[in-house]
N, CA, C and O atoms as a GROMACS GRO file, in nm:
protein
  512
    1UNK      N    1   3.182   3.253  -0.119
    1UNK     CA    2   3.237   3.198  -0.242
    1UNK      C    3   3.311   3.070  -0.211
    1UNK      O    4   3.390   3.064  -0.117
    2UNK      N    5   3.285   2.966  -0.289
    2UNK     CA    6   3.356   2.840  -0.263
    2UNK      C    7   3.504   2.852  -0.296
    2UNK      O    8   3.544   2.930  -0.382
    3UNK      N    9   3.584   2.773  -0.227
    3UNK     CA   10   3.726   2.763  -0.260
    3UNK      C   11   3.738   2.664  -0.374
    3UNK      O   12   3.686   2.552  -0.365
    4UNK      N   13   3.805   2.704  -0.481
    4UNK     CA   14   3.817   2.617  -0.597
    4UNK      C   15   3.958   2.562  -0.608
    4UNK      O   16   4.055   2.637  -0.624
    5UNK      N   17   3.968   2.431  -0.598
    5UNK     CA   18   4.096   2.362  -0.616
    5UNK      C   19   4.089   2.287  -0.748
    5UNK      O   20   3.983   2.239  -0.787
    6UNK      N   21   4.202   2.278  -0.818
    6UNK     CA   22   4.204   2.205  -0.945
    6UNK      C   23   4.153   2.063  -0.926
    6UNK      O   24   4.176   2.000  -0.823
    7UNK      N   25   4.083   2.014  -1.027
    7UNK     CA   26   4.030   1.878  -1.024
    7UNK      C   27   3.879   1.879  -1.042
    7UNK      O   28   3.819   1.985  -1.063
    8UNK      N   29   3.818   1.762  -1.035
    8UNK     CA   30   3.673   1.750  -1.047
    8UNK      C   31   3.612   1.744  -0.909
    8UNK      O   32   3.653   1.664  -0.824
    9UNK      N   33   3.512   1.831  -0.886
    9UNK     CA   34   3.452   1.842  -0.754
    9UNK      C   35   3.300   1.853  -0.767
    9UNK      O   36   3.249   1.910  -0.863
   10UNK      N   37   3.230   1.797  -0.669
   10UNK     CA   38   3.085   1.813  -0.661
   10UNK      C   39   3.054   1.916  -0.555
   10UNK      O   40   3.111   1.914  -0.446
   11UNK      N   41   2.962   2.007  -0.587
   11UNK     CA   42   2.922   2.114  -0.496
   11UNK      C   43   2.774   2.101  -0.467
   11UNK      O   44   2.693   2.076  -0.556
   12UNK      N   45   2.738   2.119  -0.341
   12UNK     CA   46   2.597   2.120  -0.302
   12UNK      C   47   2.543   2.260  -0.327
   12UNK      O   48   2.604   2.358  -0.285
   13UNK      N   49   2.428   2.271  -0.396
   13UNK     CA   50   2.371   2.405  -0.417
   13UNK      C   51   2.345   2.472  -0.282
   13UNK      O   52   2.288   2.411  -0.191
   14UNK      N   53   2.386   2.596  -0.270
   14UNK     CA   54   2.369   2.670  -0.146
   14UNK      C   55   2.240   2.752  -0.152
   14UNK      O   56   2.186   2.777  -0.260
   15UNK      N   57   2.193   2.793  -0.037
   15UNK     CA   58   2.078   2.884  -0.032
   15UNK      C   59   2.121   3.016  -0.094
   15UNK      O   60   2.222   3.074  -0.053
   16UNK      N   61   2.045   3.063  -0.192
   16UNK     CA   62   2.087   3.184  -0.262
   16UNK      C   63   2.006   3.307  -0.224
   16UNK      O   64   2.041   3.418  -0.263
   17UNK      N   65   1.899   3.289  -0.148
   17UNK     CA   66   1.814   3.404  -0.114
   17UNK      C   67   1.889   3.510  -0.034
   17UNK      O   68   1.857   3.628  -0.043
   18UNK      N   69   1.988   3.468   0.043
   18UNK     CA   70   2.065   3.565   0.123
   18UNK      C   71   2.210   3.576   0.074
   18UNK      O   72   2.299   3.614   0.150
   19UNK      N   73   2.233   3.541  -0.052
   19UNK     CA   74   2.367   3.551  -0.109
   19UNK      C   75   2.410   3.698  -0.113
   19UNK      O   76   2.339   3.780  -0.172
   20UNK      N   77   2.524   3.732  -0.053
   20UNK     CA   78   2.568   3.872  -0.050
   20UNK      C   79   2.608   3.923  -0.190
   20UNK      O   80   2.637   3.845  -0.280
   21UNK      N   81   2.608   4.054  -0.203
   21UNK     CA   82   2.651   4.119  -0.327
   21UNK      C   83   2.792   4.074  -0.365
   21UNK      O   84   2.879   4.065  -0.279
   22UNK      N   85   2.813   4.046  -0.493
   22UNK     CA   86   2.942   4.008  -0.550
   22UNK      C   87   2.991   3.870  -0.504
   22UNK      O   88   3.109   3.840  -0.515
   23UNK      N   89   2.901   3.786  -0.453
   23UNK     CA   90   2.935   3.650  -0.415
   23UNK      C   91   2.868   3.553  -0.512
   23UNK      O   92   2.773   3.588  -0.582
   24UNK      N   93   2.921   3.431  -0.515
   24UNK     CA   94   2.868   3.329  -0.604
   24UNK      C   95   2.873   3.193  -0.538
   24UNK      O   96   2.946   3.173  -0.441
   25UNK      N   97   2.794   3.100  -0.592
   25UNK     CA   98   2.795   2.961  -0.544
   25UNK      C   99   2.787   2.868  -0.665
   25UNK      O  100   2.741   2.907  -0.772
   26UNK      N  101   2.833   2.746  -0.645
   26UNK     CA  102   2.824   2.643  -0.746
   26UNK      C  103   2.738   2.528  -0.696
   26UNK      O  104   2.730   2.505  -0.575
   27UNK      N  105   2.675   2.458  -0.787
   27UNK     CA  106   2.603   2.335  -0.756
   27UNK      C  107   2.632   2.235  -0.867
   27UNK      O  108   2.650   2.274  -0.982
   28UNK      N  109   2.635   2.109  -0.833
   28UNK     CA  110   2.664   2.006  -0.933
   28UNK      C  111   2.811   1.975  -0.939
   28UNK      O  112   2.888   2.011  -0.850
   29UNK      N  113   2.852   1.906  -1.045
   29UNK     CA  114   2.990   1.863  -1.062
   29UNK      C  115   3.060   1.950  -1.166
   29UNK      O  116   3.010   1.970  -1.277
   30UNK      N  117   3.177   2.000  -1.128
   30UNK     CA  118   3.256   2.088  -1.214
   30UNK      C  119   3.400   2.039  -1.220
   30UNK      O  120   3.455   1.994  -1.119
   31UNK      N  121   3.462   2.050  -1.337
   31UNK     CA  122   3.606   2.030  -1.355
   31UNK      C  123   3.668   2.168  -1.342
   31UNK      O  124   3.636   2.258  -1.420
   32UNK      N  125   3.756   2.184  -1.244
   32UNK     CA  126   3.815   2.314  -1.213
   32UNK      C  127   3.960   2.316  -1.258
   32UNK      O  128   4.036   2.222  -1.232
   33UNK      N  129   3.999   2.423  -1.326
   33UNK     CA  130   4.141   2.446  -1.356
   33UNK      C  131   4.172   2.591  -1.320
   33UNK      O  132   4.082   2.666  -1.282
   34UNK      N  133   4.296   2.630  -1.329
   34UNK     CA  134   4.334   2.766  -1.294
   34UNK      C  135   4.274   2.871  -1.385
   34UNK      O  136   4.268   2.989  -1.348
   35UNK      N  137   4.227   2.831  -1.504
   35UNK     CA  138   4.176   2.926  -1.603
   35UNK      C  139   4.026   2.921  -1.624
   35UNK      O  140   3.968   3.015  -1.678
   36UNK      N  141   3.960   2.810  -1.583
   36UNK     CA  142   3.818   2.796  -1.615
   36UNK      C  143   3.754   2.687  -1.531
   36UNK      O  144   3.821   2.616  -1.456
   37UNK      N  145   3.621   2.676  -1.546
   37UNK     CA  146   3.546   2.564  -1.488
   37UNK      C  147   3.458   2.506  -1.599
   37UNK      O  148   3.403   2.580  -1.681
   38UNK      N  149   3.447   2.373  -1.602
   38UNK     CA  150   3.367   2.304  -1.703
   38UNK      C  151   3.265   2.216  -1.634
   38UNK      O  152   3.299   2.137  -1.547
   39UNK      N  153   3.139   2.230  -1.675
   39UNK     CA  154   3.033   2.149  -1.617
   39UNK      C  155   3.054   2.002  -1.650
   39UNK      O  156   3.081   1.966  -1.765
   40UNK      N  157   3.040   1.919  -1.548
   40UNK     CA  158   3.051   1.775  -1.564
   40UNK      C  159   2.920   1.705  -1.532
   40UNK      O  160   2.914   1.582  -1.528
   41UNK      N  161   2.814   1.783  -1.509
   41UNK     CA  162   2.682   1.724  -1.482
   41UNK      C  163   2.578   1.794  -1.571
   41UNK      O  164   2.601   1.905  -1.619
   42UNK      N  165   2.466   1.727  -1.591
   42UNK     CA  166   2.365   1.774  -1.687
   42UNK      C  167   2.311   1.913  -1.654
   42UNK      O  168   2.285   1.992  -1.744
   43UNK      N  169   2.295   1.942  -1.527
   43UNK     CA  170   2.237   2.070  -1.486
   43UNK      C  171   2.317   2.134  -1.374
   43UNK      O  172   2.263   2.165  -1.268
   44UNK      N  173   2.445   2.155  -1.399
   44UNK     CA  174   2.528   2.222  -1.299
   44UNK      C  175   2.480   2.367  -1.285
   44UNK      O  176   2.426   2.425  -1.379
   45UNK      N  177   2.501   2.423  -1.168
   45UNK     CA  178   2.450   2.556  -1.136
   45UNK      C  179   2.560   2.651  -1.097
   45UNK      O  180   2.657   2.614  -1.031
   46UNK      N  181   2.544   2.775  -1.140
   46UNK     CA  182   2.627   2.885  -1.092
   46UNK      C  183   2.532   2.999  -1.059
   46UNK      O  184   2.458   3.046  -1.146
   47UNK      N  185   2.533   3.043  -0.934
   47UNK     CA  186   2.450   3.154  -0.889
   47UNK      C  187   2.542   3.267  -0.845
   47UNK      O  188   2.642   3.244  -0.777
   48UNK      N  189   2.508   3.390  -0.884
   48UNK     CA  190   2.586   3.504  -0.838
   48UNK      C  191   2.498   3.627  -0.827
   48UNK      O  192   2.400   3.642  -0.900
   49UNK      N  193   2.534   3.715  -0.734
   49UNK     CA  194   2.458   3.838  -0.712
   49UNK      C  195   2.546   3.955  -0.759
   49UNK      O  196   2.658   3.974  -0.712
   50UNK      N  197   2.490   4.034  -0.851
   50UNK     CA  198   2.565   4.145  -0.910
   50UNK      C  199   2.492   4.276  -0.888
   50UNK      O  200   2.371   4.278  -0.864
   51UNK      N  201   2.565   4.385  -0.896
   51UNK     CA  202   2.506   4.518  -0.888
   51UNK      C  203   2.516   4.591  -1.021
   51UNK      O  204   2.471   4.705  -1.031
   52UNK      N  205   2.573   4.528  -1.121
   52UNK     CA  206   2.593   4.590  -1.251
   52UNK      C  207   2.468   4.582  -1.337
   52UNK      O  208   2.378   4.501  -1.312
   53UNK      N  209   2.462   4.667  -1.437
   53UNK     CA  210   2.350   4.668  -1.531
   53UNK      C  211   2.366   4.559  -1.637
   53UNK      O  212   2.268   4.494  -1.674
   54UNK      N  213   2.487   4.538  -1.684
   54UNK     CA  214   2.512   4.440  -1.789
   54UNK      C  215   2.608   4.332  -1.739
   54UNK      O  216   2.704   4.360  -1.667
   55UNK      N  217   2.579   4.208  -1.779
   55UNK     CA  218   2.664   4.094  -1.741
   55UNK      C  219   2.704   4.021  -1.870
   55UNK      O  220   2.621   3.992  -1.956
   56UNK      N  221   2.833   3.992  -1.879
   56UNK     CA  222   2.890   3.919  -1.991
   56UNK      C  223   2.965   3.798  -1.937
   56UNK      O  224   3.017   3.803  -1.825
   57UNK      N  225   2.970   3.691  -2.015
   57UNK     CA  226   3.048   3.574  -1.978
   57UNK      C  227   3.128   3.529  -2.099
   57UNK      O  228   3.079   3.528  -2.212
   58UNK      N  229   3.253   3.491  -2.074
   58UNK     CA  230   3.330   3.424  -2.177
   58UNK      C  231   3.310   3.275  -2.153
   58UNK      O  232   3.345   3.222  -2.047
   59UNK      N  233   3.253   3.209  -2.253
   59UNK     CA  234   3.219   3.067  -2.240
   59UNK      C  235   3.255   2.996  -2.369
   59UNK      O  236   3.271   3.058  -2.474
   60UNK      N  237   3.266   2.865  -2.358
   60UNK     CA  238   3.294   2.783  -2.475
   60UNK      C  239   3.244   2.642  -2.453
   60UNK      O  240   3.190   2.609  -2.348
   61UNK      N  241   3.262   2.562  -2.555
   61UNK     CA  242   3.218   2.424  -2.552
   61UNK      C  243   3.339   2.332  -2.549
   61UNK      O  244   3.421   2.334  -2.641
   62UNK      N  245   3.349   2.252  -2.444
   62UNK     CA  246   3.464   2.161  -2.431
   62UNK      C  247   3.461   2.052  -2.536
   62UNK      O  248   3.566   1.997  -2.571
   63UNK      N  249   3.341   2.019  -2.589
   63UNK     CA  250   3.329   1.910  -2.685
   63UNK      C  251   3.302   1.958  -2.828
   63UNK      O  252   3.277   1.877  -2.917
   64UNK      N  253   3.305   2.089  -2.851
   64UNK     CA  254   3.285   2.143  -2.984
   64UNK      C  255   3.140   2.148  -3.030
   64UNK      O  256   3.113   2.190  -3.142
   65UNK      N  257   3.047   2.106  -2.946
   65UNK     CA  258   2.905   2.106  -2.980
   65UNK      C  259   2.839   2.234  -2.927
   65UNK      O  260   2.892   2.300  -2.838
   66UNK      N  261   2.721   2.267  -2.982
   66UNK     CA  262   2.641   2.378  -2.929
   66UNK      C  263   2.566   2.330  -2.806
   66UNK      O  264   2.515   2.218  -2.803
   67UNK      N  265   2.558   2.415  -2.705
   67UNK     CA  266   2.487   2.382  -2.582
   67UNK      C  267   2.399   2.499  -2.541
   67UNK      O  268   2.433   2.615  -2.566
   68UNK      N  269   2.286   2.468  -2.478
   68UNK     CA  270   2.193   2.571  -2.430
   68UNK      C  271   2.210   2.587  -2.280
   68UNK      O  272   2.194   2.492  -2.203
   69UNK      N  273   2.243   2.709  -2.239
   69UNK     CA  274   2.259   2.745  -2.099
   69UNK      C  275   2.138   2.829  -2.060
   69UNK      O  276   2.106   2.926  -2.128
   70UNK      N  277   2.072   2.792  -1.952
   70UNK     CA  278   1.958   2.869  -1.902
   70UNK      C  279   2.010   2.983  -1.814
   70UNK      O  280   2.091   2.962  -1.724
   71UNK      N  281   1.961   3.104  -1.842
   71UNK     CA  282   1.996   3.222  -1.764
   71UNK      C  283   1.871   3.263  -1.687
   71UNK      O  284   1.770   3.301  -1.747
   72UNK      N  285   1.878   3.256  -1.554
   72UNK     CA  286   1.763   3.290  -1.471
   72UNK      C  287   1.780   3.422  -1.401
   72UNK      O  288   1.888   3.455  -1.352
   73UNK      N  289   1.671   3.499  -1.397
   73UNK     CA  290   1.667   3.628  -1.328
   73UNK      C  291   1.545   3.630  -1.238
   73UNK      O  292   1.450   3.555  -1.260
   74UNK      N  293   1.544   3.716  -1.135
   74UNK     CA  294   1.424   3.731  -1.052
   74UNK      C  295   1.307   3.778  -1.139
   74UNK      O  296   1.327   3.841  -1.243
   75UNK      N  297   1.186   3.749  -1.096
   75UNK     CA  298   1.068   3.782  -1.176
   75UNK      C  299   1.058   3.931  -1.208
   75UNK      O  300   1.006   3.968  -1.313
   76UNK      N  301   1.106   4.017  -1.120
   76UNK     CA  302   1.101   4.161  -1.145
   76UNK      C  303   1.188   4.200  -1.265
   76UNK      O  304   1.168   4.305  -1.325
   77UNK      N  305   1.284   4.116  -1.299
   77UNK     CA  306   1.374   4.140  -1.414
   77UNK      C  307   1.352   4.040  -1.526
   77UNK      O  308   1.441   4.018  -1.608
   78UNK      N  309   1.235   3.978  -1.530
   78UNK     CA  310   1.210   3.861  -1.614
   78UNK      C  311   1.240   3.878  -1.763
   78UNK      O  312   1.264   3.778  -1.830
   79UNK      N  313   1.241   3.998  -1.816
   79UNK     CA  314   1.264   4.015  -1.960
   79UNK      C  315   1.396   4.085  -1.991
   79UNK      O  316   1.420   4.123  -2.105
   80UNK      N  317   1.480   4.103  -1.892
   80UNK     CA  318   1.599   4.187  -1.908
   80UNK      C  319   1.725   4.106  -1.939
   80UNK      O  320   1.827   4.115  -1.870
   81UNK      N  321   1.715   4.025  -2.045
   81UNK     CA  322   1.828   3.942  -2.086
   81UNK      C  323   1.915   4.016  -2.186
   81UNK      O  324   1.868   4.106  -2.256
   82UNK      N  325   2.041   3.975  -2.193
   82UNK     CA  326   2.133   4.034  -2.289
   82UNK      C  327   2.106   3.986  -2.430
   82UNK      O  328   2.026   3.894  -2.451
   83UNK      N  329   2.173   4.047  -2.526
   83UNK     CA  330   2.149   4.017  -2.667
   83UNK      C  331   2.182   3.873  -2.706
   83UNK      O  332   2.131   3.823  -2.805
   84UNK      N  333   2.268   3.806  -2.628
   84UNK     CA  334   2.304   3.667  -2.660
   84UNK      C  335   2.221   3.565  -2.583
   84UNK      O  336   2.243   3.445  -2.596
   85UNK      N  337   2.126   3.612  -2.502
   85UNK     CA  338   2.042   3.520  -2.423
   85UNK      C  339   1.895   3.558  -2.435
   85UNK      O  340   1.829   3.582  -2.334
   86UNK      N  341   1.842   3.563  -2.558
   86UNK     CA  342   1.701   3.599  -2.571
   86UNK      C  343   1.613   3.500  -2.495
   86UNK      O  344   1.635   3.379  -2.500
   87UNK      N  345   1.515   3.553  -2.427
   87UNK     CA  346   1.422   3.469  -2.349
   87UNK      C  347   1.492   3.383  -2.244
   87UNK      O  348   1.437   3.281  -2.201
   88UNK      N  349   1.612   3.422  -2.203
   88UNK     CA  350   1.681   3.350  -2.097
   88UNK      C  351   1.754   3.224  -2.141
   88UNK      O  352   1.784   3.138  -2.059
   89UNK      N  353   1.782   3.212  -2.270
   89UNK     CA  354   1.854   3.095  -2.320
   89UNK      C  355   1.976   3.142  -2.398
   89UNK      O  356   1.965   3.214  -2.497
   90UNK      N  357   2.093   3.101  -2.351
   90UNK     CA  358   2.220   3.130  -2.418
   90UNK      C  359   2.263   3.005  -2.493
   90UNK      O  360   2.274   2.898  -2.434
   91UNK      N  361   2.289   3.019  -2.622
   91UNK     CA  362   2.344   2.907  -2.700
   91UNK      C  363   2.494   2.928  -2.710
   91UNK      O  364   2.541   3.021  -2.776
   92UNK      N  365   2.568   2.841  -2.645
   92UNK     CA  366   2.714   2.846  -2.650
   92UNK      C  367   2.758   2.762  -2.768
   92UNK      O  368   2.742   2.640  -2.769
   93UNK      N  369   2.814   2.829  -2.870
   93UNK     CA  370   2.855   2.757  -2.990
   93UNK      C  371   2.996   2.793  -3.034
   93UNK      O  372   3.033   2.772  -3.149
   94UNK      N  373   3.072   2.846  -2.945
   94UNK     CA  374   3.211   2.880  -2.971
   94UNK      C  375   3.265   2.954  -2.851
   94UNK      O  376   3.189   3.009  -2.771
   95UNK      N  377   3.397   2.956  -2.838
   95UNK     CA  378   3.458   3.026  -2.725
   95UNK      C  379   3.462   3.175  -2.755
   95UNK      O  380   3.540   3.220  -2.839
   96UNK      N  381   3.375   3.251  -2.686
   96UNK     CA  382   3.369   3.395  -2.709
   96UNK      C  383   3.296   3.462  -2.593
   96UNK      O  384   3.251   3.397  -2.500
   97UNK      N  385   3.287   3.594  -2.602
   97UNK     CA  386   3.217   3.676  -2.503
   97UNK      C  387   3.069   3.680  -2.538
   97UNK      O  388   3.032   3.711  -2.652
   98UNK      N  389   2.984   3.648  -2.439
   98UNK     CA  390   2.839   3.649  -2.457
   98UNK      C  391   2.777   3.752  -2.363
   98UNK      O  392   2.814   3.759  -2.245
   99UNK      N  393   2.681   3.831  -2.414
   99UNK     CA  394   2.607   3.929  -2.334
   99UNK      C  395   2.482   3.859  -2.282
   99UNK      O  396   2.392   3.827  -2.360
  100UNK      N  397   2.474   3.834  -2.149
  100UNK     CA  398   2.366   3.750  -2.096
  100UNK      C  399   2.260   3.826  -2.016
  100UNK      O  400   2.148   3.778  -2.004
  101UNK      N  401   2.294   3.943  -1.961
  101UNK     CA  402   2.198   4.020  -1.882
  101UNK      C  403   2.212   4.167  -1.920
  101UNK      O  404   2.323   4.218  -1.932
  102UNK      N  405   2.097   4.234  -1.938
  102UNK     CA  406   2.094   4.377  -1.965
  102UNK      C  407   1.978   4.438  -1.887
  102UNK      O  408   1.866   4.446  -1.937
  103UNK      N  409   2.007   4.480  -1.764
  103UNK     CA  410   1.904   4.534  -1.677
  103UNK      C  411   1.871   4.678  -1.714
  103UNK      O  412   1.957   4.752  -1.762
  104UNK      N  413   1.746   4.717  -1.693
  104UNK     CA  414   1.707   4.856  -1.717
  104UNK      C  415   1.774   4.949  -1.617
  104UNK      O  416   1.812   5.061  -1.651
  105UNK      N  417   1.789   4.901  -1.494
  105UNK     CA  418   1.853   4.979  -1.388
  105UNK      C  419   1.954   4.889  -1.316
  105UNK      O  420   1.922   4.774  -1.288
  106UNK      N  421   2.073   4.940  -1.284
  106UNK     CA  422   2.163   4.859  -1.204
  106UNK      C  423   2.107   4.843  -1.063
  106UNK      O  424   2.037   4.931  -1.013
  107UNK      N  425   2.137   4.732  -1.001
  107UNK     CA  426   2.090   4.706  -0.865
  107UNK      C  427   2.124   4.563  -0.828
  107UNK      O  428   2.163   4.485  -0.914
  108UNK      N  429   2.109   4.529  -0.705
  108UNK     CA  430   2.143   4.395  -0.658
  108UNK      C  431   2.049   4.292  -0.722
  108UNK      O  432   1.929   4.290  -0.695
  109UNK      N  433   2.105   4.207  -0.806
  109UNK     CA  434   2.026   4.110  -0.883
  109UNK      C  435   2.091   3.973  -0.876
  109UNK      O  436   2.212   3.960  -0.894
  110UNK      N  437   2.011   3.870  -0.851
  110UNK     CA  438   2.058   3.732  -0.850
  110UNK      C  439   2.047   3.675  -0.990
  110UNK      O  440   1.940   3.678  -1.051
  111UNK      N  441   2.158   3.623  -1.041
  111UNK     CA  442   2.162   3.559  -1.172
  111UNK      C  443   2.193   3.412  -1.150
  111UNK      O  444   2.284   3.377  -1.074
  112UNK      N  445   2.116   3.324  -1.215
  112UNK     CA  446   2.137   3.180  -1.204
  112UNK      C  447   2.163   3.124  -1.343
  112UNK      O  448   2.085   3.145  -1.436
  113UNK      N  449   2.274   3.052  -1.357
  113UNK     CA  450   2.302   2.981  -1.482
  113UNK      C  451   2.286   2.832  -1.457
  113UNK      O  452   2.340   2.778  -1.360
  114UNK      N  453   2.210   2.765  -1.544
  114UNK     CA  454   2.200   2.619  -1.543
  114UNK      C  455   2.282   2.573  -1.663
  114UNK      O  456   2.246   2.598  -1.778
  115UNK      N  457   2.392   2.505  -1.634
  115UNK     CA  458   2.495   2.479  -1.734
  115UNK      C  459   2.502   2.329  -1.765
  115UNK      O  460   2.528   2.249  -1.675
  116UNK      N  461   2.480   2.290  -1.890
  116UNK     CA  462   2.487   2.149  -1.925
  116UNK      C  463   2.632   2.099  -1.931
  116UNK      O  464   2.726   2.178  -1.941
  117UNK      N  465   2.646   1.970  -1.925
  117UNK     CA  466   2.778   1.907  -1.932
  117UNK      C  467   2.849   1.949  -2.061
  117UNK      O  468   2.790   1.946  -2.169
  118UNK      N  469   2.976   1.986  -2.046
  118UNK     CA  470   3.058   2.021  -2.162
  118UNK      C  471   3.075   2.169  -2.186
  118UNK      O  472   3.151   2.208  -2.274
  119UNK      N  473   3.006   2.254  -2.109
  119UNK     CA  474   3.022   2.398  -2.125
  119UNK      C  475   3.129   2.447  -2.029
  119UNK      O  476   3.128   2.414  -1.911
  120UNK      N  477   3.221   2.526  -2.082
  120UNK     CA  478   3.331   2.582  -2.005
  120UNK      C  479   3.306   2.732  -1.984
  120UNK      O  480   3.275   2.805  -2.078
  121UNK      N  481   3.320   2.776  -1.859
  121UNK     CA  482   3.309   2.918  -1.825
  121UNK      C  483   3.448   2.968  -1.789
  121UNK      O  484   3.518   2.908  -1.708
  122UNK      N  485   3.488   3.080  -1.851
  122UNK     CA  486   3.621   3.135  -1.830
  122UNK      C  487   3.620   3.255  -1.736
  122UNK      O  488   3.695   3.258  -1.639
  123UNK      N  489   3.536   3.353  -1.766
  123UNK     CA  490   3.536   3.475  -1.686
  123UNK      C  491   3.405   3.551  -1.705
  123UNK      O  492   3.336   3.532  -1.805
  124UNK      N  493   3.372   3.634  -1.610
  124UNK     CA  494   3.257   3.723  -1.619
  124UNK      C  495   3.307   3.866  -1.620
  124UNK      O  496   3.406   3.899  -1.554
  125UNK      N  497   3.239   3.952  -1.694
  125UNK     CA  498   3.266   4.094  -1.690
  125UNK      C  499   3.134   4.167  -1.674
  125UNK      O  500   3.027   4.114  -1.707
  126UNK      N  501   3.142   4.289  -1.622
  126UNK     CA  502   3.022   4.362  -1.586
  126UNK      C  503   3.032   4.505  -1.637
  126UNK      O  504   3.141   4.561  -1.646
  127UNK      N  505   2.918   4.563  -1.670
  127UNK     CA  506   2.912   4.700  -1.717
  127UNK      C  507   2.800   4.776  -1.648
  127UNK      O  508   2.701   4.717  -1.604
  128UNK      N  509   2.816   4.906  -1.639
  128UNK     CA  510   2.713   4.987  -1.575
  128UNK      C  511   2.641   5.066  -1.678
  128UNK      O  512   2.549   5.142  -1.645
   0.00000   0.00000   0.00000
């Protein structure tokens, strides 16, 4: 997991194939604060490996506009998106909790978010 210091930072995308359970990586430019991270590049990346069945994110729009966030899953889980990310696309149109992944079975799964500039991520929660 990268060390996050307040301010704007650029992160090199890391190899995710061997990302350990419950770890995450960032790619692209992010504005970091103690409460959230906001994408500062067109296709910033957040990759994380979870063991939970359901994944939720609290996200919002820093500029008040709607933004489309791509939610990527391994091909074996290709259709197992949450109710707020049909077909792997989350539309962030307000600061709220979004259901982005709903796996049939819990297990070690890599989730990739491609986040456009202006989207703020606050926290992730998980359910079994």
